C-alpha positions, -999 to 999 in steps of 0.1 A, spaced: 732 -438 384 739 -401 382 775 -409 369 760 -429 340 739 -399 330 769 -377 330 788 -401 308 759 -405 284 755 -367 281 793 -363 276 792 -390 249 763 -373 232 781 -339 231 812 -355 216 792 -372 189 774 -339 181 807 -320 178 822 -347 155 791 -346 133 793 -308 131 830 -309 122 824 -335 94 795 -315 79 815 -283 79 845 -299 63 829 -320 36 820 -310 1 826 -273 2 854 -253 -14 864 -217 -10 867 -198 -42 884 -165 -46 873 -144 -75 893 -117 -93 881 -90 -69 891 -110 -38 856 -120 -26 851 -155 -13 822 -178 -19 812 -215 -16 810 -239 -45 789 -270 -40 786 -279 -76 801 -313 -83 817 -323 -116 805 -356 -131 827 -387 -131 845 -393 -163 849 -427 -180 874 -439 -205 886 -472 -219 920 -483 -208 921 -514 -230 901 -539 -250 919 -572 -256 905 -601 -276 918 -637 -269 907 -664 -294 897 -696 -276 889 -717 -306 876 -711 -342 841 -700 -329 847 -685 -295 869 -656 -282 870 -638 -249 870 -600 -248 888 -583 -219 878 -547 -213 892 -522 -188 875 -490 -179 891 -460 -161 867 -440 -139 880 -407 -128 866 -384 -101 876 -347 -106 860 -336 -73 877 -335 -39 850 -357 -22 846 -394 -27 820 -407 -52 805 -442 -53 805 -459 -87 776 -483 -85 775 -499 -120 786 -497 -156 763 -513 -181 779 -515 -215 778 -529 -251 809 -534 -272 802 -528 -309 824 -534 -340 810 -523 -374 776 -517 -358 774 -553 -346 772 -561 -309 803 -582 -300 797 -584 -262 777 -567 -234 781 -568 -197 776 -551 -163 803 -542 -138 790 -536 -103 753 -534 -92 729 -506 -88 721 -498 -51 683 -499 -45 679 -482 -11 699 -474 20 703 -509 34 714 -525 1 746 -545 1 777 -525 -10 797 -555 -22 794 -546 -59 801 -508 -57 834 -490 -61 845 -459 -42 864 -434 -63 883 -411 -40 885 -374 -47 908 -364 -76 915 -401 -81 906 -429 -104 898 -466 -103 903 -493 -130 874 -517 -135 878 -549 -156 854 -574 -171 856 -604 -194 829 -614 -219 826 -640 -246 822 -633 -284 808 -662 -304 813 -664 -342 783 -670 -364 774 -666 -401 764 -629 -396 795 -619 -377 823 -636 -398 839 -603 -411 836 -587 -376 851 -619 -360 881 -617 -383 887 -580 -374 885 -587 -337 907 -618 -335 933 -602 -359 935 -571 -337 922 -548 -364 889 -538 -349 878 -503 -340 855 -506 -310 826 -484 -300 814 -489 -264 780 -475 -254 762 -478 -221 752 -462 -188 773 -454 -157 755 -451 -124 771 -433 -95 764 -413 -63 781 -381 -52 780 -370 -16 785 -334 -6 777 -324 30 743 -338 39 732 -341 2 736 -372 -19 728 -372 -56 724 -403 -77 732 -400 -114 728 -423 -144 750 -410 -173 750 -424 -208 783 -427 -226 798 -435 -260 835 -443 -261 857 -452 -291 887 -474 -289 915 -472 -300 
């Protein structure tokens, strides 16, 4: 009985030491200014989003698929969690397609199947496929898209979380990207 208590106390001390080490080594950077003094920087830079490609593929005379690839980049040293990208693809101020990649986490116990970790100073490519249907009001836009002559404007919101030490911040950031 006494031996179990000793093991439990030892395990608790080990867990405590590991937690302290993780807290001390996560999310802080040492900065040296011009006069040689050192300080700590906990300010995280926002994730950046760009378009890698938009590729139309005509299925028939009235339907095309639009393949879009986003590149999300994390300029920080710590890992960020990209939860969702909600977007609209526009050509000549007409919505060609819209979609969502991922899912917004709503609480601590939410499933993490639809979120994407972006490691520090790294990037991740996220792809999606949507349908564009031709109708009387989109004939000119349709022709530009299927002929590969369209200039795209993609607007939307990127949702992500950054973790630094014991602090986690959730951010929704609007974007407007032009391609090509």
